[in-house]
N, C-alpha and C positions, 0 to 999 in steps of 0.2 A: 461610439464604440465602447468607451470607458464605462458608460452607464450599463451596458449589457454585461460586461465583466463583473461589475459590482452587483448587479441584480442576481446573476448566477451565484456569485460568491456568498451573498447573504443567505440565499435559500439552501445552499449546501451547508454552510456553517450552522444554520438553525434547524436543518433537517426537514425543510418544507418540500416534500416529494412532489405533490400535485395539489390541485385546487380542492379535491375531495378529502385530502388528509387533514385530520383534526389537530395534528401536531405541526408546529407549536401553537398553543391557543391564541397567542397574540397575532397570528397570521391567518386566522380562520377565514375561509372563503376567498383568500388571495391566490393568485396563480402561483403554482409551485415551479420547481426546477424543470419538470417535464414540459409544462405549457410554454414557459419562457424559452427553453431551448428550441422547441419545435417552431415557435413563431419567429425566433431570430433567424433560423436557417431559411425559413420561407421568405424572409425579408432580405436575404442575401448576405447575412452576417457570416464571416468566414468561420469554419469549424474550429480553427486554431484559437479563435477568440473565446469560444465556449469552453475549450479545454483550459485556457488561462483562468477563466472564472472558477472552474472546478478546483484547480490547483490552489488558487487564492483561498477559497472557502475551506478546503481540506487543511491547508496550512494553518489557518486561524483556529479551527477546532482542534487540530493536533497540538498546538501550543497550549490551548486552554486545558486539554486533557493532561498534558505533561505537567501542568501547574496545579492539577487537582481542582480546577474551576468547573469542569464538567466531568461526567463519568461515562461508563461503557454505554448506557442506553442512548445518550446524546451522540456519542461517536458512531453508534450503529445507525441512527437516524440520518446523520450527515452522510454516511456511506450509501444509504438508500437513495438520498437525494442526488448524490454524485452519480450513482448507477443509472438514475433516470436520465441524466444528461448523456452519459456514455452510451446509452442505448441509441440515441440519435447520432452519435459520433461514430458508431461502429462501422458503418459502410465506408466512411472516409478513412478510418484506420486501416481497414482491410485493403482499400485501394492504394494506400500509401500517400494520399493527399495530406493526411495528418500524420506526423511522425511521433512515435514514442520517444521518450527521452533516454530510454535504455531498457534492458530486460533484467528481471529479477526473479530468480528461482527460489522458491520457499517450500519448506516442509517441516513437519515435526519428526524428530529423529526416531530411529528404530526402537521398538518396544514401548513407545509413548503414544497414547491415543487421544491426547488432549489437543484441542484445536482452537480454543477461543482466542488466546493470545496471537497465534499464527494468523487467524482470520482477520483480527483487528489490524495487524501489521500489513497484511496483504491488501486490505481495503484502503488503508491510508496511503500506502506506496502507490497503488494503482491510481488513486485520486490525484497524485502528484505527477502523473504523466508517464509512468513506467508500465511496460507490459509485464504482467505478473503471471508466471507459470507456477501454479500451486500444485504441488505433488501430493498434498494431503497429509495423512498421519502415518506413523509407523514406517517411515521411509528409510530403507537401508542405504548404505554408502554408494552401492553401484547404481542405484536409481538417481541419486544426486549427480553422480559423475556423468551418467548418460545424458541427463538434461543439460548439464553444463556444456558437454561436447556438442549437443544439438543446437545450442544457443551461444555461439562464440562471443566472448566479451561480456557475458552476463555477470551480474552479482549473484551471490547465493546467501540465503538466510536460513539458519538452523534454529529450531525452537525445541525447548524441553520444559516440561512442568514438573517432572519427578526427579528427585535426587538420584534414584536408581538408574535413570537413563542418561545421566550426565556422562557416564563412561562411554555410552554409545555416541554422544555428541563429540567427545574427544576422538573417538575412532573415526567418525565421519570426517572431521577436520583433517586428521592425519591422512586419510585415504584421498581426500580431495587435493591436499597439498602434493601428494605423490603423483597423482594423475593429471591434475590441472593446476600447476604451481602458480600461475599468474592470476587466479581467480580471487577476487575480494570476498572474504567470508565474514558475515555478520551473525552474531548469536544473540538469543534472547530467551526469556523465560524466568519463572519465579525463583528457581534455585541457583541460577547462574549470576555471576557478577564480573567486574572488571578484572579481578585477580585471576578468576578461572579463565577468562578470555585470554589473558596473557600466558597463562600456564599451558593452554592447549594450542596456542599459536594462531588463534583467529585474529581478524583485522579490527573488529569493532564489536563492542557490546553496548546495548542500550536497554534501559528499563522500560522504555515506552516507544511506540511507533514513530513519534515525531523525531526522536533522536536518530533513528535509522534514516528517515527522510533527509535530515540535515546532513548526515554523513554521505548519503548518495549524491546529494546536490553538490557537496564539496568535491567529491571524486569526479563528477561530470564536468565541473568547472576547470579542473586541472588538465 
């Protein structure tokens, strides 16, 4: 069983989506995450085991990304490999046989149309076992609040890339606090930092997706 976890983890970490994928070059013509996940389920391996492999692989690539040992292209390929496994797990997630570790609502704040950072965070958090509700870009406060109310107990992540939309992030945090006071709020994006996080009353700031994952894991453990 441990071998399957490691096989999945390696392919997710290295971004080996399937056998036809040329990336990474050192795994050319080897089975990818897609084939290994399909074969494992056929052999009776529990879906939870495959999810554990995804989480391990995404954790490894996330740490490397936060340490600047890999970059956005590698993280995107890891997310593609993770998605190949999740495709096989989707029926089990829908049936409830496999449980998400929690729910995470994410969106880029009102007035901001940038989504690269948001998408990287969403993919990394999803790969670590959370159900991600992605609201997209230019998200007003009321849309965040509605999603939080529809998903009790969820965490929420706000992203901004423009200094001009930081004021909208502050407003969204304030509005969420007024309507959903117990919600844990994470923020991220190029212009924001820990001082701004404290100023606007958010719970956590991270410069990279892995920091967000580690925070979520700590909160789930409490």
